[in-house]
N, C-alpha and C positions, 0 to 999 in steps of 0.2 A: 504494500500500500504506500502510496505517495506520502512523504512527510507533511505536505500541505493538507492532505485528506486526514491524516492522523491528528493534526493540530485542530482542524475543524471539528472532527469527531469529539475530541477532548473538550473543546469549548462548548459544543452542543450538549454533551453529556452533563457538564457542569450546570448549564442553564436548565436542562431538564430536571436535574436534582433540586435546583433552587425552586422551580415551579412546584415540584412534589412537596417540598417542605412547606411552602406558603399555603398550598392547598390543604395540607394536613392541619395547619393552624386555623384556616378558615372553617374547615369541617368541624373543628372542635368547638366552635362558637354555637351556643344554644340559640341565640336570636341574632343572626347576622343582619347588619344594616343593608339598605339597598345598594350602597357603594360596595360593600363586601360581597354581596351576591353577584354584582356585575363583575367585580374583580375575579371571583371564582370562575365564572363563565368564560371570561377572557383568558385566564390562565389555563383552563382546560383546552381551549382552542389552540393556544400557543404551544402547549405541551404536545398536542397531536401534530402540529406543524413541525416541531423540532424532531419528533420521532420519525416522521415521514422523510425529513431531510437527512437524518442519520441513516435510514434504510436506503435512501437513494445513493448516498456516498458508498455504502457497502456494496450495493448492486453494481455500481460502476467500477469499483476497485477490484472486485472478484469476478473474473470472466466466467460465463456460464460453462458448465460441463459439456463436452462434445458428445457425439452419439455413442462413443465408446467408454464413457464414464466420467 
């Protein structure tokens, strides 16, 4: 894998973890405000985009297996 791709994956993984941590904080709130509910929805979408981008990097970095394996 290209060092640039590795750096991007590392950065994305860190951002993904930050989103998960904040989402856990928000989920622990018994009565979230409207702003917190909006933040939660936004973070969930961001987390999915980050995951998609990470998967895209993996797909392009690892060539598909040929017909013989």
